[in-house]
N, C-alpha and C positions, 0 to 999 in steps of 0.2 A: 848408829849406834853404836856400842861398845857397853854390853854386861857389869856389871857392878862386881869392881876386881881393888888391888889392895894397892896405895901408895904409902911409899917409906920416908920418914921425914926424918929433919936430920937428927930429932928425940931418939928416933927409933922406935914411933908410936904408930900403927898400921894404921891408916882409915880409910875411909871408903871410896875408891871414884866416880866421881858422881857425873850423869849422864844428864844436860841439860836440854829440855824441850824450848823453844822459842815460839808465839804465836806469828806468824807472821804474814796474816792477811791485808785485807788493805786498809782497814780499821785498824790496824796496831800497826803497822807499818806506816802511815800516817801518824801515831804515836811515837815511834823509833825505836820500834823491836826492833830493826837490821842492827844502828848504833848498839840499840842492847846486846843485843848476838857477839858483835866483834868486842863488847868491853866483857862479855864472858870469857869469849875466846880470849883474850889477853891475861884477863888476870889469872886462869890456868894455867896458861903457856911462862907468865913468871911464876907463879906456886911447884910448876911441873920441874922447871930452873933450876927452884929452892933444892930440891929431892935429891937423898943421895945414892937413886936410880935415876936407871932410863925407862923412862916412859916407851909403851909401845906405840907407833903414831899408824891414824886411823886416817881417813876422809876428812879433810881439814886435821882439824883437832882431835879427832878423834869422840868429843863428850860432849860436843854443842851442835845443834840441830834445829831448823829453824821444819813448822807446821804450817798444814794449813788454819784458815780459822777454828777458832775453838764454838765461837757464838755465840759469847757470854760479851758483847762489844762492849755492853755498862762498863763493864773493869778491868781492859786492857792497859796498856799491855799484861797477856798473861803468858806467865812462866810454868814449867811442871819441869818436876826431881823426880822421875818416875821411882826409883828406886825406893823411894822413901814416902811414896802417895802424895805424894804436896805438887796442889797450885799455888800459887800467889799472885794476887789483881795487881793493878795496877803501878808494873816495877817499873823504877829509874834505875838509869846509870851508876848511882851512888851508893844505889842500895846492892848489888853485885858482892863483894867481900863479905859483905852480910852474909847474905845468903848461902853464900861458899865456904865460908866458917861455919856455922850452925850445919849445915849438909855434913861436913866433916865431922860433926858435931855430933851426925844424926838425931837432929832438933829441929824445925820451925824455928818462921821467922814468925813471929804472932801478927803483929801490926800490916805483914803482908801479906795476908788469909782472909779471908773471905768471912764476914762475924752474922751469924745470922740475925736479922733484924727484927724474928720475934724474941731473941733471948742473946743476940750478942754473941753466940756460942760462938770460936775461931772455927770453918770447915777445914779439914785437913786438905780433903782430897775432890775432882770433880761428883762424884758420887754423894757427899754430905751437901754437896752448896745447892739451892730447894730450887734454884732454875734448871738445874739436870737434873731432881727425883724424876719428875715423872716426861721428862724426854725418853724415847727410843730411837737412837741413835743406828739408822741399818744404811743412808741413804748416806749420810752424814760421818760414819762411826771412822774410817780413815781419817779423815779430814782436817783433826785435833791429835792425828796419830805418825799416821809417815811425815816426813818431808818429800813436799810435793816434786823437787828438781831431781829425786832421786828414783831411777828405776827399779834399782836392787831395795828399796825398802820395801817401793808398792811389791812386790814381789812375795819377799821375807815373809809380808804381814796377806798369803794369798793369792796377790792379784797374776793377771793372766790364767791361772785354773781353773776357771770357769769356758774361756774360749780354748784352752785345749779340750777340757772334756764335749763341749759342743761339737769340735771338729774331726776328732779322733773317738768320741765316744756314741757320736747324734746326729742322726735324717736333722734337714734344712728343715723338713714337717715336725720333727721330734721335738725341733726349736720351738715352733711359734705353737706346735701342740701346749710345751712346758708355759711359754708368758700368757696361754689364752686360759691355761688353768688356774695360774696364779691370780687373774682379777687383777692386775693392775693395767689403771686407765691412765691416761692423758697427761701428764701434773702438768702440761702449759695451759690448760687453764677450761678448754671445752672435756674433757671425763673420759673421751671417747678410748674402748678398750682397745689398750695397746695392739694385742694379737690378732684382733680383729683387722685388725689396718695390715699389720705386717700380714695377714692372710691373702686379703685382696694386694699387695703388690706381687707377692711372690704366684701368683693364678691370672695375674696380667699375660698380654699376651706375649710373647716369647721374644728376645730381645733384649739390647742393653738398661741394666736398672742403675737408679742413684741413692745414696743414703744420704741425709742432710739431717745436720744436729741443729736444731735454733735454739744459739746463746745469746737471741738477742731480746735480753731482756731489760725493758722500759717501762712498765711503769711504775711512778712513782712510789722513792722508798722501803721498793725492792732489789733484793741481792742475793736471791738462794742462786740461783743459779750460775753468779759470781763467786761465790764462795765454791762453790763446787771444781767450777773448771780451775780455779788457783789452790786450791788443797787437796785435790784428789783428780787430776788431767786423764791417771792411766784408767782412772776408772769408767771414763767418757768416750774415751779411743776404745776400751774392749768392747763396752755395750754397741759402740756402735759396727766394731768388728763381729760380734754375733748377732746384730740384725742382718748387716752384709749378705753372713754366710745362711742364713735365713729365706732372706729374700729373693738370692742369687744376683747382689750387686759387687761389685769391683771396684767400684771409684764412691769416697764419700768428700763430704764438703762440713766445713764446720763453719757453721756461721755467726759469729762473736761481733757484740759492738765495737768500735776502733776506742772508747771510752773505759773499756776496759784495758786497757795496755799491760796489766801487771797477767791478766790469765789469759793475755796473747800470745806473753813471754814466754811463761808455763808450758802450754800448750806448745810452742814451735819447740821446746827444745822435749818435754813430751813425744813428741811423732818424732825426734831423729833419733832418741832412744831405743823407742817401739821398733824404729826400721832398722837398728843396730842392731835389735837382739833378736829380730825375725815374726816379730807380732804383728806389722807389718810389711808390705810390700808383694813381692812371688813368692809363692810356696810355704805360704806360714803353717809355721811349724812343720815342716818339711810335709806337706800337705799340697793338693792342687789347687787350695783355694788359694787367688790372691786380692788384692786388697791396697789400697790405700786411701789415705785423707789428705784433705787442701782448708785450708782455710781462708776463711775468704770477712773480710770486716766489713759492718757497716757503717753505715755513715750515720746512724742514731735516730733514724726516721722511724717513730713510734709500731706504722702502719707493717714494717717492714715483720714486726713480730708475725703477723697472719702469714698464713702458709705460703701463698697464690705468688702475694707481692714481696716476700720474699726470694723465689724460685725467678720473680724478675731480675729481684736483686746480683744475686749468682750467677745469671745469663750475662753482667751489664748493663737491663736497661735498667730504666725509670721504675723503683719499686712500688709498685697500682696491682691493686690484688685485679683479678679478673672473674666472670661468673665464675662459679660451678652447682651442679657436676657442666665438666668431668672434673673429679676427682685428683688432685698429685696421685692418688695410691695407679690413675689406668694412665696420666695423662700430665707428669711433672714437666722435670728437666730437661730440658729441649725434647720437650713433649714423648719423653720418656717415663714408664711407669719409676714413682721418687717414693720411697718410706722415708719419712719426716715427724721425728720427735725431737720434746725439747731435752736440756741436760740432765734437770733429774730423772727423764722416764729411761735414757740409755742409762744412766748410771745407778738406776736399778734393774737393768735387766743381770751383771755379773751375777750377784747375790741370787737371782731365781735362780739361778743354770746352776752354778755351783752344790746350792742347801734344799733347791725343790722347791714345789710348787707352793707347797703346803705350806711352808714354814714363812712362806708368804703372806701367803691366805686366812695363815692362821691369825693376823692382826686385822681390827678393823674393825667397820659392820658388813651387815650381809651385801651392801649392797656396792660398798667405797672399802678397799683392802689395803693394806699397807699400812704407811707412814706417807705425813704430807709434812715438808718443811714449811716456814711460813716467819717472814722477814720481822720483826712484832717491831713495831716503832711507835714514835708520838708520845702521847700520855703516860708514860708508862716508868718505872723504874727497872726495870732491867734489860734494856737494848740490846736487840739480839739478832740471833738468827736460832732458830728451837725446828727441830723434828719429832712427831707426835704419833700416835698411833690417831687414824680416823676413827670420828667418833666421840674423841674429849670434847669437854663443855667448854666451849669460849672464856666462862669462868674460872675454868684450873688454867686455862692457856695466858689468862690476862692477872688475876689473881696470887695464881701458886707458881708458876714458873717465871711470868715478868713479875710478882715484887706488887702487884700492885699498882695504884693512882698516887704519882706525887701527889707533894703537899697536906697529904690529908682529903683533896677534891674527892668528888664522885665520878662514882664511873659512868658515862651518858653512851655510846656509843661506839663500834669497832665497825671500821670500814674495811672490807674485805677484799679481796679481787684487785683492785686498784679503777683505773677509769674502765673497766668492766662491768665492774661489781657492785656491790650495794651496802649501806649500814647498816647494822646490828643494833637496836637498841635494847635497854638497859633490862626491858620487859624481857625479853630469849635472851642471858647471860647463859641461863644452863642448859639453849638448844642442843646437841651435837655438831658438833664439825665435819661435816662430810659434805657430797657433791648434793645428792635430793636435800636435805635438811635447808643446807642452803638456798637452794629455787626456793625452797617452799615461803622463804621466807624473803623475797625480791633481793637474794643476794649470789651471787655465785662462787667459785672458792677461786676462779683466773688462776695466775701464777704461785698463789702465795704471799700478796703483803701484806699484810695485818697493820693497819693506824689505829692505833688506841686514842678515843678521846676524851676528854674532861667533860663537866659543867659547865668549863665557861669557852666551852668552842659554839661558836656558832653554826646550825647545821645548813642554815639557807648557804652561808659562807664555804662552807664547805662543798657543796651543790654546785654553787657558781668555780670552784676552783677545778675541779674533774672534771666540768663541760669547757672551759675557759684551753685544760690540756687536753680536748680530746679535740676543740672545735682548730688549735693550733695543728693539734697532731693528723688533722685530716689530707688527704691526698690531691682530694679535690675531684676525682674521677666523677661520683656517683650522686647527682642535687642534694638528696635525700638530706646525707652527711655534711657534704660542701656551705650548703645553704642552711638547711635544717638547726646543726648543730649552733652558727654563729645568732639566731634568732633567737634560740635556745638562750644562751651566752646574755643576749643586749635583756631579752627577761626580768634574768637572776640580776643582772648588774643594777638594771631599773629599781629591782625589791631591794637591793643591800643599798640602796643609795636616798633610800624613805619616799619614791617614785613609783611605789607597785600598785595596779588597777586591778578592782576587784574580782578579774572576769583571768590573772593573770595563774590564777594555779592550775582552771581547768584548764588553757593555753596550753602549757606546760605538758600537762599529760598526754592533750592528747595527740601534738608535735613528738612528744616521747615516744607512743606507740606508734606514729607513721612512720618515724625515724628509722624503729624499731624493726618494722615489717618492712620499710622496703630499700633499707640500704642494700648496698654491693655485697661486704665484707663485714666480718666480724667487727672492726672499729667502731664504722654505725649502727650493726644492731644493737650491740650494748654501750652504746655510748652515753643512753638516757636512762640506764640502772641506777647514778649513785644521784641522779636528781629525782626520780619515780620514786625508788626506793626512799629518798632521804622523803616526798610526800607523804608518803605513806602510815613513815612509823613520825615526819615528825612536823604534820599540817599544821598544827597550830601556832608554829613558831614561823612559817609563811604568814600566817593570819594575821599572828601579832608583826612583821612586819609591812603588809600593808595595811589591813584595816589602821591598826595603833601605832604605826610608824616609829615603832618599839623594837628596839631590840634583844631579849629577853637575854641571850649571853652578853650585851655590855661591847659586841665585838666587831661591828659595824656604826665607825665613825660618825656616818651620814645622819644616823639615828640617835645620838646620844646628848647629851648639853654638857659641855665642860664648864665646871664653876669654879674658885679656890675656895680654900675652906684659910677662913679669916687663922683660925685660933693653930694651922698647924704651915703658914707659909712664913716665911724668913724675909723675904725678898731678896730672895738672892738672885733677880732679876732671871735668873734662867729661862724660863717660862718668856717671859716677852723676851729675847732675844729668837728666840725660833722660833715665833708666832710669823711666819711672812703675812698676815695679813694685818699686823700693829692690832690689833683685835684686845689685848693688855695692857693693861695700863699700872702705872706704881713708882718708886722712889726707891729708891738702893736701901733695903736694912725696913722698906714698910709693907701694909700689906698689899699686894695686887688684886686686878678688877677681870673678869671675861666681860670684854663688850658682845653681847648674844649678837649685836645686829650687827656688824665686823669679820663674828665668828665665821671660819669656812667646814669646820669639825674635822679638820684633820688630822688631832690627836698629836700635833707635835709640841703639846707644852705638858702631856700627859707625861708622854717621852724624856723629857725633857726635866720636870723635877725628880727631887733627886731628896724629896720630903713628904714624899706622898700628899704635898698641897694639894695637887691637882685633883679634882675628880667627874667624874663620865657619869648620867648617868640618861 
């Protein structure tokens, strides 16, 4: 990036040279942001060639750079013009000439700005957009600012200064003390105090030690760690290096899902750059500290997010958990003391060392310090990645940041923490989001997935979905998880199919408690959480499915009766053609009818009808 200078046109007028930052997180890349960057470069090249003075070359064309994910995924591809304080949304290649022409006139393109739904006023920059107003971006601070493929950009924004400070001004014990004072808890889900874990590793018996960064993010709908690895990879490497210095490790492993190819690519590039600049390898920053990192690609097994299963996978074995204790801090990778933290945790470390524990601890609640990132998805207008202070309420996340529920529907619940978490109903929408408050509601922070549901969502079906995921991802090592999750899934399937039995709810509760208390690892111990929390807060829906053979949300097809509204039916025959059981009769351009004796409740007719004539009750 270059600062704003002047460009002289043929007419002799001096206009600003603009720098352009284009989001290149996975979401925006999928929508064409890399092609968009090329289009900007080509347009600027053509305009520069037409000028009467020669422009100064820089990296690439010197004016267009990519960044990591800004988080506002619902409005991508995103483009920022820093000199003018502008952020454009949903930019297409055809918009490039207009953006540059307007930029040279120092004016915005209003139609490409985000417009506040409250009054339709245009929002020029990030700080004006409601999605960003209540966020506090610390871990994600550079994800939308620096070029993730440029170590120079990272260094220009203070990168690796924390590592320099740790190695030259602090002892390993001093680093651990600072992390402990910050109150940083493991952001992977458990919330264990990070500084205490570092201390355990450092105090283990003398010998070789290892550091592992857990990037095996497998929760449905979660993409927090992926965005950090893609958008600010050097922050992860720097945090790992600081952790290694603190605990006395010389080797590190970054375990990343193979389904994250862009993250892997940028991490590999960052590793090469860091080695070339002396931030990894031997005698780092001309000190006696030696440390290097290898990338290990996981095959996508959810259970490998559990630290002992992850260790097995790094060792080249099948990823299956083992009993604890002993814990990895004393008996980890190749039986050596091992420090394991997730991506978000390590990415938080450089800020703590650079700015002090007090700054980190000044945000959050008494027992939950700092900020937390969430992948906000589901029935919410502003889908994206958010970072908020601990203690913010669910209402603020869903309505102030998320922009509320689409189509004017009612908020019903939020599933937080993925398969390890639980459902929070609308009655607790003003509950603070922190580790202790969520536990009291029968949920947990998890890695940070947050799925919003509206009043059209069947909570029994939600419980079935997460149980299906856990049963499929169980490694099969221990019977409570291998058998218990499958039994719970079969009960939930029966209930959704209208075949529930009077004692099913109690059976689910007792099974869930048994699985939770006797499973070997965190997968099995938390697998019942979504079902148990859903029963706790939405028991009436289970009772309606079982006792009344009725789905209040009208989502379970087996419990619905399909009919055709005669006034709306145009006789187009689409429903009859889609019906697999020939249950719909009627001639072309005449009203159709459903034979209830033949109907198998598949819902194909409802999907096929484009007139709104098929009714499901």
